[in-house]
N, C-alpha and C positions, 0 to 999 in steps of 0.2 A: 638522323642516323645516329644510333647508340653505340657506345663503346663495347656493350655487352655483345651486340650482334657481330661486330668485327672480331671480338675475341673468340666468338664461337667458331667463326671461319678458321681462325688460326688453330684453335683446338681440333677441329674436325680434321683439318689437313695433317696435323701431328699424328692423330690417331690412325690415319692411313699410311703413316710411315714417311712422311714428307717433312723437310724443314719449312718453317713459316714464322714470320715476325710481322708486326705493324711497322710500317716504314714511312719516311718522308715528313710531310708538313704536320701530320697528325701527331707524330712523336715529338716534334718541336713544340706544338701547342700544348700538349699534355705535360710536358716538362716545364712549360712556362705557366701552368695553371689556367690555361685557356681552353674553352670548349672547341674542339676541331669542327670545321664544316663538314669535313668527310674523312673517310679512312680508307688507307691504302694498305695492302698486304704484299709482302714479297715472299716468294717461295721457289724451291727447287722443283716443284711440280710443273710439267709442261702444260701448255693450254689445254691440249687433249685430255691429260690426266685430271686437270682442274674441272673441266667440263663433265668428266665421268663422275667425279666426286659430288658435284652441284649441277644436277640436270637442268636447273632453271637459269643457269648463266648463258650469257651470249657474248661472243667474241667481237670486240670492236677494233682490235689491232693484233690479230692473232700473229701476224708475221713478227711482231715486236713483243710477243708473249703477254698480251694483256686481254683479260676477259673481265666481265662485270657480273656481279652477284646482286640481284635485286634485294632491297632491304625489306624488313618486315613491314614498313609502311606502304610499299609498293611504288614509292615515288624516288627515293633515294638508292644509291648503289655503293657497293664496295668494290673497289678496282683491286683486281689480283693480278701481279705481274711476276712473271717467271724471271729468276736470276738471269742476268745476261751481261755480256760485254758488247759494247758497240764499236763497229770498225768503219771509219771514214764518216764524212758528212759532206758530200759534194754541194748539195742544195742549201747548206747552212741551217738545216732544221732536222731532216731525218738521217738516221744512220745509213751508210751504203749497205752494211751487211750486219746482221745480228746473230751472235752465237749464244745460244743457251748455256748456262753455267750451273754448277752445284756449290759454287763458292760465293757466299754472301759478300765477301770483300770485293770480289770482281763487280758485283752488281752496284755496291755503293760507290766505287771508283767512277762510274759513269755519270753520276748524278751532279747537280749543279753546284750547290753551296754546302759548307760543312753543316750548318744548322739544319739542313734538310736531309742530311745523309746518315741519320741514326736509325738503328733498329730497336724496337722495343718488344719484350716478351710480355704480352698482357696478362698472362697467368702468373709469372713470378715478379714482374716488375723489373726484371734485369734489362738494362740497356747495352747493346752492343755499340760501341763508337770507335770505328777504325780511322776516323778522319779529324777528330779534335773538335767535334761538334759542341760537346758539352762546355769545353773551355770558351768557345766563341759565343756560346749562349750567356755565359756568365760575364764575359767582358764586353758583350754587346758589339759584336764584329761580324760583318758579312764578308765571307771569304770563300772563293771558289775551291772546289775539291781538285787538287792538282794544279797544273799550269793554267792561269786564267786565259791566256789567249787561245789555248787548245779548247777549253771549255766554251768560250764564246764563239769559236769558229763552228763548234757543233751545233749550236743554236743561238743566233745573234740576238733573239729576243731575251736571252738570259740577261743582257745589259740592263734592259728595262726592269727586269725582275729584281735585279740587285738594287736598283734604286727604290722599287716599291718596297722590298723588305726593310731597307734602311730607314725609309720614311715611316712605315707602319710601325715598326719596333723601336724607332728612335736609336738606331744602332749606326755605327761608323762603317765605312767601306774600307776594308783592308788596302793599304796603299798600292800593293802590287796588282791588286784586283781593279782598283780605280785606274791606275796608269793603263791597264790594258783596255779599259772602257774608252779613255780619252784617245788612245792610239786607234781603236777600232770603231769609233763612234759612227763614222760614215757609212760602215757596212750594215747599220740597222735598216737602211733603205731597201735591202733585199727582202726583209720580212713582209709578209702580206699585211694590207692595210687594216684588215679585220683584227689580227692578232695584235698589231699595235694599238688599235682603237681600245680593244678590251684591256689591255694592260694599262693604258693611260687612264682608263676609266677606273680601274681599281686603284691606282695612284690617288685619283681625285675623291673617291668615296670611302677609302679605308681609314681615314684620319690622316692628319700631319700632311695634307696636300701641298701646303707652302713649301715645307722642306723637301718633298718630293720634287717640286719643280725647280727649286734651286739646285738641287743635286743634278737634275737633267741638264740645267744650264752649266753647271760647273764641269761636268764630265764631257760636254760637247754634243750630247744627244739632242738637245732641244732644237736647234736649227734643222736638224734632219727629220724629226717627227712632227714639230709644230713651228715652222719658221715664221708663221704669222704671230705667234706669241713671243718668239725671240726678238722680233721687230719692235715690241714695246720698250725695250730696254733703252733708256736714255730720252725717251719721249717726254718732255717736260709738260707739266700741267699747271694751271694758275693756282698759286699758293693759297689764295683766298678761298678757294673751293676744295683744294686738295693739298693740305699741308703735310701729308704723308710722303710725297715724292713722286716719281714718274709713273707712267702708265702701267710698268711692268711691276713695280712695287705695290701700286694700288691693287692690282688684279691679284697678286699673291695674298694681299691682305683680305680681300674679299673671299677667296676660296678658303681662307683660313678661318673664316668666321661663319661657314655654312653649318646647318644643323647636322647632328649625328642622330640616327642614320640619315644619309642624304640621297635622294633620288638621282640617279644618273643624269637625267636630263637637266635637273637643276644645277648640278655640278658643272656641267659642260656650258649651261647658259651663263654661269657666273664666270667661268674662264673666258669666255667670248664676248661678254657684254660690252667691252670697250675695244673690241679687236679692229674697229674701224678708226680709231684715233691716230695711229701712225700715219695712215694715208691722208688724213684730213688736217694735220697739224699746220697751222699758220699763227703768225703773230700780226696783229692789228694794234688796237689799243691795249690788248692784252692777248695772252695765248688763246686761240680759238680752235674748236674742232667742228666746223660747220658740216652739218649733214652726216656726223660720224655715226649716227644709228642707221641711216639708210645704207650707208657704205658698209658698215659692220654686218647688217643682215645679209648683204651679197657675199661678203668674205666668209662669214659663218656657214652660208649655204654651200659654199664651195669646199669648205673643210667637211662638212657632214657628208657631202656626196663623195669626196675623196676617201673618207674613212668608212663609207659604206654603212651609215646609220640608216635605220629603218625609216620609212616615210613618217610614221607617228613620232618618233623621237626627233627627227629633223624639224617637223612642224612645231613641236613644243620648244625645242632649242632655239629656233628662230623667233618665236613668239616672245620668249624671255629677252633676247636681245632687242627686239623691236619696241618692246613696251617699258624697258626699265627706266627711261627718262621721264615717263608720263607721270611717275609718282611726284614730281616736282610741281604738278599743276593740280594736284588733288584738292587742295584747300580752296582752289578757285573754280572747281568743277560745278556745273549744274548738277542737281540731284539726279536727274536722268543719266547724265553723262557718267557720274560716279557709279551709279548702280550697274550700268553696262560694263564699266571697267572691272567692277568687282565680280562681274559674271564671267570673266575670262576663264577658259578651261584650265583646271589645275591652278586657280588663283593663288592657293597657298604656296606654290613654288614662286610665283611673281613676288609675293609678299616677303618670303624668306631671302630672295635675291635682294630686294631693296633694303632689308635689314643688314644684310651682310655689306651691301654696298656703302651704306651710311656708316657702319662701323669701320669700314676701310677707308674712310676720308674724314668728314666733318664730325662723326660720331653723334649726330643729333637723331633722335628716334621718335620725334613729335608726330610726323607723318605716319610712321609705323603703328604707333600707339593709336593714333586717331583712327586708323583703318581697322584695327583689332576692335576698337569700341563700335564703330559702325557695323561691323560684322555682327556683333552681339545684338545690337539694336535693331537690325533689319531682319524681319523673318524671312524665310525662304520664299514665301508666298508673295511677299512684297518686292523681292528681288527679281523673281521671275513670275509675275503675275500672269494668270490666263488672259488671253487677248479679249478686249471688249468688243472689237469688231473683227470680222474676216473678210475675205475677198467676196465671199457670197453676199455679205451684207453690202458691200460697195456696189456690186452688180445690181442687187435689188434697188439701190439707192439711185441708179441710173448712170453708173460710171462704167465706162467700157474697159475691159481687161487691157493692161498694158503697163509700161514702165512707171506711170503716175501711181499705180497701185502701191508700189514700195514706198514712195514718199508719203502717201496719205497714212499707210499702216505705221510708218516710223513716227510720224508727227503724233498720231493718236497714242503710240506706246510711250513716247516722251512725256506727254501730257499725264498719262496714267502713272508713269513712274514718279513724276513730280506732285502727284496727288491732286491734279486739277480735274481729272476725270475719274469717276468712281463707278459708273453704271454704264450699261449698254446704251440707255437713252440718252445720257449725257454725251457718250462718244458719238452716236449718230448725229446729234445736234451740232457738235464740234465739227463733224465731216461737212454737214450741209453748209455751215457758216464759213469755214475756211477754205472748203474745196467744192464750191458749187458745181454740180454736174452740168 
């Protein structure tokens, strides 16, 4: 989405006699010298008037004064919202009543944070700032517009958004805003799991995830949104393997070492990779976490289901948790086992998690470097070679279809991956020898 297209919308509305400015996060990002992900326009034109000016628009929240204009690329949109004031918020998300307005001051007053409450004239460059947003951008402060408890009561998710913005921009949270978050943290539980999931994902992938989760902990939100992560605090680890500290400290260091940009599944896999440790902690000759991977997979699945992840994302997140300890056995794996390990779907995410896990503990990257080298050395056709024998070949050799087929084909594949079988005839001879019909 280009600034030029959003600016043309503002210009067209003004030519029709309406007030119009760019508003919200795009103004913040432009003032910070960042490229906005999307553009929003605020205007005194009603939704019906906007749709009359732009026939291609479609309403997504007409009762709230919101319509979308498709961008020139056909994939992105500009959101146009009518100036309004919101009255009440019984459900903690939507206003009970919306009254359209002709005053941009009233519209800004209902928005969440000062840094998101500025208006920009894209034609002249003039900024309208009724809430002190420019000062807070300069000093690095996240502050609600007006009374913080009132702002958070309107939409409880704003508490998570405050954390996200503070982490992303490395800003502080205004003391009064932070105090309101501490007081109201338990009310986050009324927010839908999907909205919480999406906000937590943004905290994880937008950079500075470690600081984001420290803020979630400090303001009291963490036990309400992810109690399983909160339980990691104070769970000691054997210092010979984890000199960095307890499971919570380690986990925050791991998410801090993720690549940027970071896939959401990788970020969640990293966050949850040791989620089974608090439940399996015991002290024998040393601190142990017996079966923490198996327990962790079950807990991670509960979290993914609770937060309504898609089946595909859940499968990948659980695979990351399930396989993260196998990297410790790489140097002792048979060639066939190693190749199968490297064939895991989205293996690059497993590799990235191992790197972050290592940097968050002993800081040795020898296994990571070894696997990078092996990936370079093994061509795709050697990693996933065409089968030397098929089920039809086994039937022709006198084997009856059944569970034994899987064992025979797996044995042939292992021998092939290890280089002991290179042809169809060799494979058939191997089958006759090792699995006589």
